[in-house]
C-alpha positions as CSV (number, residue, x, y, z in Angstrom):
1,X,-27.5,-5.8,64.0
2,X,-29.2,-2.4,65.1
3,X,-26.8,-3.4,68.0
4,X,-23.7,-2.5,66.4
5,X,-24.6,0.0,65.1
6,X,-25.9,1.6,67.8
7,X,-22.7,1.8,68.8
8,X,-21.1,2.9,66.3
9,X,-23.1,6.5,66.6
10,X,-22.6,6.4,70.1
11,X,-19.2,6.1,69.8
12,X,-18.5,8.5,66.9
13,X,-17.6,11.1,68.8
14,X,-15.2,10.4,70.9
15,X,-13.0,8.6,68.5
16,X,-11.0,11.9,68.3
17,X,-11.5,13.2,71.8
18,X,-10.8,9.7,73.5
19,X,-12.0,9.1,76.9
20,X,-11.5,7.1,79.9
21,X,-15.2,6.7,81.6
22,X,-18.6,5.2,81.3
23,X,-20.2,8.6,82.4
24,X,-21.0,10.0,79.6
25,X,-24.5,11.2,77.0
26,X,-25.1,8.5,74.2
27,X,-26.4,10.8,71.9
28,X,-25.0,14.3,71.3
29,X,-25.4,16.5,68.2
30,X,-22.8,15.6,66.9
31,X,-23.2,12.0,67.4
32,X,-23.6,10.0,63.7
33,X,-23.1,7.3,61.5
34,X,-19.6,6.3,60.8
35,X,-18.1,3.2,57.9
36,X,-18.7,1.3,60.6
37,X,-22.5,1.2,60.0
38,X,-21.9,1.7,56.1
39,X,-20.2,-1.5,55.9
40,X,-22.2,-3.4,58.0
41,X,-25.1,-3.0,56.2
42,X,-23.9,-3.4,52.8
43,X,-23.1,-6.8,54.3
44,X,-26.2,-7.5,55.4
45,X,-27.4,-6.1,51.7
46,X,-25.1,-8.7,50.4
47,X,-26.1,-11.2,53.0
48,X,-30.0,-10.4,51.9
49,X,-29.7,-10.1,47.9
50,X,-26.9,-13.4,47.3
51,X,-24.4,-10.4,45.9
52,X,-20.8,-11.0,46.6
53,X,-19.0,-9.0,49.3
54,X,-17.2,-7.1,47.8
55,X,-19.6,-5.2,45.1
56,X,-22.3,-4.7,47.7
57,X,-19.3,-2.7,50.8
58,X,-17.7,-0.7,47.2
59,X,-22.4,0.0,46.0
60,X,-22.7,1.0,49.7
61,X,-20.0,2.2,50.3
62,X,-19.8,4.8,47.3
63,X,-22.6,6.1,47.9
64,X,-21.5,7.6,51.2
65,X,-17.6,8.6,50.3
66,X,-16.8,10.6,53.4
67,X,-18.2,7.9,56.6
68,X,-14.0,8.2,57.1
69,X,-12.8,5.0,55.3
70,X,-8.9,4.2,57.0
71,X,-6.9,5.6,54.1
72,X,-5.7,2.0,51.8
73,X,-9.8,1.0,52.2
74,X,-11.0,4.5,50.3
75,X,-8.3,2.9,48.1
76,X,-9.9,0.1,47.5
77,X,-13.1,1.2,47.4
78,X,-12.6,3.5,44.6
79,X,-10.6,1.1,42.5
80,X,-11.2,0.0,39.1
81,X,-9.9,-3.8,40.6
82,X,-10.6,-5.5,43.8
83,X,-7.7,-7.3,44.6
84,X,-7.3,-6.8,48.9
85,X,-4.0,-5.2,49.7
86,X,-3.3,-7.8,52.9
87,X,-5.1,-5.8,55.6
88,X,-5.1,-7.1,59.2
89,X,-7.2,-3.6,60.4
90,X,-10.6,-4.1,62.6
91,X,-12.6,-2.9,60.0
92,X,-13.0,-6.7,58.6
93,X,-14.0,-7.3,62.5
94,X,-16.2,-4.3,62.8
95,X,-18.3,-5.1,59.6
96,X,-19.2,-8.8,60.5
97,X,-21.9,-9.0,62.5
98,X,-24.5,-10.0,60.3
99,X,-22.8,-13.0,59.6
100,X,-22.9,-14.4,62.9
101,X,-26.5,-13.5,62.6
102,X,-28.0,-14.8,59.2
103,X,-26.3,-18.7,59.2
104,X,-27.1,-21.1,60.9
105,X,-23.7,-23.4,61.5
106,X,-20.1,-22.9,63.2
107,X,-18.6,-23.6,60.2
108,X,-20.7,-21.8,57.5
109,X,-20.4,-19.0,60.0
110,X,-16.6,-18.7,59.6
111,X,-17.0,-19.9,55.8
112,X,-18.7,-16.6,56.0
113,X,-16.5,-14.1,58.4
114,X,-13.2,-15.2,56.1
115,X,-15.2,-14.2,52.6
116,X,-17.4,-11.0,53.8
117,X,-13.0,-10.5,55.4
118,X,-10.7,-11.5,52.6
119,X,-12.6,-9.2,49.6
120,X,-9.8,-6.1,51.0
121,X,-8.9,-7.8,54.6
122,X,-7.1,-10.9,53.6
123,X,-4.3,-10.8,56.6
124,X,-4.8,-13.8,58.4
125,X,-5.2,-10.9,61.4
126,X,-7.8,-9.2,59.5
127,X,-9.5,-13.0,58.4
128,X,-9.4,-13.9,62.3
129,X,-10.4,-10.7,63.6
130,X,-14.0,-11.1,62.1
131,X,-14.0,-15.0,62.0
132,X,-13.8,-14.5,66.0
133,X,-16.5,-11.6,66.4
134,X,-18.8,-13.5,64.1
135,X,-19.1,-16.6,66.3
136,X,-19.4,-14.8,68.9
137,X,-22.4,-12.9,67.5
138,X,-22.9,-16.8,66.5
139,X,-22.1,-18.3,69.9
140,X,-24.8,-15.2,72.1
141,X,-27.7,-15.5,69.3
142,X,-26.8,-19.8,70.2
143,X,-27.7,-18.8,73.9
144,X,-24.1,-20.1,75.0
145,X,-23.1,-18.3,78.2
146,X,-19.6,-15.6,78.5
147,X,-18.4,-18.5,79.7
148,X,-18.2,-20.7,77.1
149,X,-17.9,-17.5,75.0
150,X,-14.5,-16.3,76.3
151,X,-13.5,-20.3,75.9
152,X,-14.9,-20.6,72.7
153,X,-12.7,-17.5,71.5
154,X,-10.2,-18.0,73.3
155,X,-9.3,-21.4,72.5
156,X,-9.9,-21.4,68.5
157,X,-7.7,-18.1,68.5
158,X,-5.3,-17.6,70.3
159,X,-6.6,-14.1,72.1
160,X,-5.8,-13.5,76.0
161,X,-9.4,-12.6,77.0
162,X,-8.4,-12.9,80.4
163,X,-7.7,-9.2,81.6
164,X,-10.1,-6.8,82.8
165,X,-11.2,-3.6,81.5
166,X,-9.4,-2.1,84.9
167,X,-6.2,-4.0,83.1
168,X,-6.5,-2.6,80.1
169,X,-7.9,1.0,80.5
170,X,-5.3,3.4,81.9
171,X,-2.5,2.3,79.1
172,X,-5.1,2.2,75.9
173,X,-4.6,3.4,72.9
174,X,-5.8,3.7,70.2
175,X,-5.2,0.8,67.7
176,X,-7.6,0.0,64.4
177,X,-5.1,-3.2,64.7
178,X,-7.4,-6.8,65.1
179,X,-5.1,-7.9,67.0
180,X,-5.3,-4.7,69.2
181,X,-8.9,-4.2,69.4
182,X,-10.8,-6.9,69.0
183,X,-10.4,-9.2,72.2
184,X,-10.6,-6.1,74.2
185,X,-14.1,-5.3,72.4
186,X,-15.2,-9.1,73.5
187,X,-13.9,-7.8,76.9
188,X,-15.8,-5.3,77.0
189,X,-18.5,-7.1,76.5
190,X,-17.8,-9.9,78.6
191,X,-18.1,-7.0,81.9
192,X,-21.0,-5.8,80.4
193,X,-24.2,-6.1,82.1
194,X,-26.9,-5.2,79.8
195,X,-26.6,-3.6,76.3
196,X,-26.4,0.1,77.2
197,X,-23.7,-1.1,79.3
198,X,-21.0,-3.3,77.0
199,X,-21.1,0.3,75.0
200,X,-20.4,2.3,77.1
201,X,-17.5,0.0,78.7
202,X,-15.9,-0.2,75.3
203,X,-16.2,3.0,74.8
204,X,-14.4,3.9,78.4
205,X,-11.2,2.2,76.9
206,X,-10.5,5.1,74.9
207,X,-9.5,3.7,71.8
208,X,-10.8,3.4,68.3
209,X,-13.8,4.1,70.4
210,X,-17.0,3.6,67.4
211,X,-15.5,0.4,66.0
212,X,-14.9,-1.5,70.1
213,X,-18.3,0.0,70.5
214,X,-19.6,-1.4,66.9
215,X,-17.6,-5.2,68.2
216,X,-19.2,-5.2,71.2
217,X,-22.8,-4.3,70.7
218,X,-23.0,-6.4,67.9
219,X,-22.2,-9.7,70.5
220,X,-24.2,-7.3,73.0
221,X,-27.4,-6.7,71.4
222,X,-27.8,-10.5,70.6
223,X,-27.0,-11.3,74.2
224,X,-28.8,-9.6,75.8
225,X,-31.8,-9.3,73.9
226,X,-33.8,-5.9,72.1
227,X,-32.3,-2.5,72.4
228,X,-33.6,-0.3,75.1
229,X,-36.4,2.2,73.3
230,X,-34.3,5.3,74.4
231,X,-31.7,3.9,72.0
232,X,-32.8,2.8,68.9
233,X,-34.9,5.7,69.0
234,X,-32.1,7.5,68.7
235,X,-30.2,6.2,66.0
236,X,-33.4,5.6,64.0
237,X,-33.2,9.2,63.7
238,X,-28.9,9.5,62.5
239,X,-30.0,6.7,59.5
240,X,-31.3,7.3,56.4
241,X,-33.9,6.0,55.1
242,X,-32.4,3.2,52.9
243,X,-30.1,2.0,55.1
244,X,-33.3,1.6,57.9
245,X,-35.6,-0.3,54.8
246,X,-32.5,-2.9,55.1
247,X,-32.0,-3.3,58.1
248,X,-35.2,-4.1,58.6
249,X,-35.8,-6.0,56.1
250,X,-32.8,-8.5,57.5
251,X,-33.9,-8.8,60.9
252,X,-37.3,-10.0,59.5
253,X,-35.9,-11.9,57.2
254,X,-33.4,-13.9,60.0
255,X,-35.8,-12.8,63.0
256,X,-33.5,-10.3,65.1
257,X,-35.7,-8.7,68.0
């Protein structure tokens, strides 16, 4: 989970200023957590406490109202009712990595990923994006190879994971849909040599950089193992104490480095 959050923070400065290069400083003065981090921590807290996903998202989201939420989600966050709004946006995928880390069967991961998405993103593409991301994290956690992960995600969800980053990068643009960002984020992981390389791959596409990096990072951290010390230190200094408490409790319970 800290891997997903690290990618969010590192990618945050490139969302408004996209780049098409892997050569960039990991941390800058403006690097900060965004809605991706807030909502990932909220999903982890829901799993830890047994709260329903919608209530957890609203509670933490309202505490951090300026984290960069999309307009429709911001309205849902502050609405008195909690009806989903048929979103296919990638918000369902960027917050779901704790599900892939916490549950012990493919069926449970897919079921919980759908539940975590459907409170707001109940469009079939929103649910599919969350399930694909959570399943990728789960398969990485279970020691599956990248070839096995590619095949499983492609077959179950119909995502085309055959293009390379070199194929995608020249024409790729900002895209907040699950169908236009989840496959690309997974490819960024599939081509990575290590955790840091997955971040650089995702950001270098020049799209919704913090979310692409968040999705790729959650998978990469699980697959490659512990975050490099300089990345973990850079993240911890930028997170509220409340977030660190939840992250550490979640990691301790589920045996995550």
